[in-house]
N, C-alpha and C positions, 0 to 999 in steps of 0.2 A: 653260642648254639640257642635255642630256642627252647623253650619250657613246657612241659603240658600241665604243669601243675597237680593235683591230686587226683587226671583221669587218669583210671586203669588201663597198663599195658603191660600185656605178655608179650614178650619177644619169644620164638622159639628157632632155634639156629639149628640146621643140620651140619654138623660137622664134618663128614665123610669128605674127603676130598674137596674141604674147604680149604680156598686161598689165603697162602700168608697173610695174616691183619686181619684175617675175616671177624673173627672170635672178638678181638678189640671193637674193632666198631659196632657188631651187635652190641657189647656191654655199652657203648656212647647212648646207640638208640634207645636201649631199655632205661637209661639214668636220663630221659627225658622227663619222666614221669616222679612223681615223689612215692606212688603206689606203682610200681613196677616188678616184674620177675624177668629175670632169662633164665630159658631153659633150656638147656644145650644136647642134643640130642646125639651121642658120639657116633652110633651107628647108620643115623639116618640121610639120606641124600635129598636136595629140593624134592624130587620126584615123587621118593616114598612118605614126604607128608600129606601128599593127597593118596597116594596110590597101594601104599600098603598100611593092612588093618591097624595092624600096632600103634603104626606111629601117626597114620590119620586119627585117631583114635586121640595122643596126644595134642595134636592139632587143634580138632573140635572139640575138646576140653577147656582146652586153653580160649576159644573165642565164647562157648558158654560163662566161664568165669570172669571175664571182661563183659560181658553182655550182664550177667548177676550185679557185681559189682557197682556199674554203671547205672542199672535200675534202682539199686535198693541206696546205693552213697555209701556203702561200707567198702570198707578197705579191701581189695585180694587177701585171699589166706593165704598165707606160709605153704611153700611147698610141700 
C-alpha cells in the first residue's frame, strides 16, 4: 500500500446500497494519509453526493477542508 504521508484526505462514503465489503475498502483508502478522515453518510447514494442539496453540501465542505488544509499546512480539524 502506498502512503500519502501527511497530505490531507477526506473520504466521503455513500453507504446506502453499498456492496458488501465496500466500507472496509473506504477505510483502507482513508488510511493512505496520516491526515485523514472518513465520513460515512448512511442515507446517501453516489448520485446524491452531488444531486441532493444536503449530501452535496457535505461533499463540498470536505473539498473545502482539504484545500484549506493543503494551503495552510495545518492538519484537518476533527469532524
